[in-house]
N, C-alpha and C positions, 0 to 999 in steps of 0.2 A: 688741384692746380688752378691758378688764375689764368684767365684769358683776356686779351685786350678787345675792346669793342668800340667802334666809332658810331656816334650818334649822327645819322645822316641829315637830320634837321638842323643841327648846329654846325656841321662841317662846312668850311668855306673853300676847301680845296687848295690851301696854301702850299701843301707838299712838304712842310717841315717834318712831319712824322716819317715820311718816306725817306727823306735825307738822313734822318737820325737812326732809323730802324728799317732798312729796306727788306730785311728778311720777313718782316711781319706785315708792313703796310704797302699798299699800291693805290695809285690814283685810277679810278674806274672811268668808264666811258662817260659817265654823268659829270665828271670833273671833281668828284669827291673821293676822299680816301676811304679805304676799307681794309680791315684787318683780315687779310687772306690766309695768314698763318698765325692765328691769335696767340699761340704759345711758341712761336718760331725763333725766339731769341731769349737771352737771359732776362730775368725780371728787371734788373737794373737798367738795361738798355731800353726796354719797353717803357719803364717808368720815366726815363728821360724824355721820351716822345710825349707821354701823357703830360708831363710838367711843362713842356715847351708849347703845347697847343694853345694858340692865342685865344681860342673861343671855348676852351674846355670841352671839346667834343669827344675826347677819348677817355674811357674809364675801364676799370677792371670788372669782370664778371666771373662768378664762380662756375 
């Protein structure tokens, strides 16, 4: 199963991933997104968040 992961060095905290996939992503206290439930939604929905990230901070990990 694939899981989503957010690169904390790249993330700018825009929140787009949270809007598109709130079951998986949350904005943390540091203002950056984190995949708190990396497989918490269907792959197509997670992929939409990956594709929408303006700084390409989200990727799949095995």
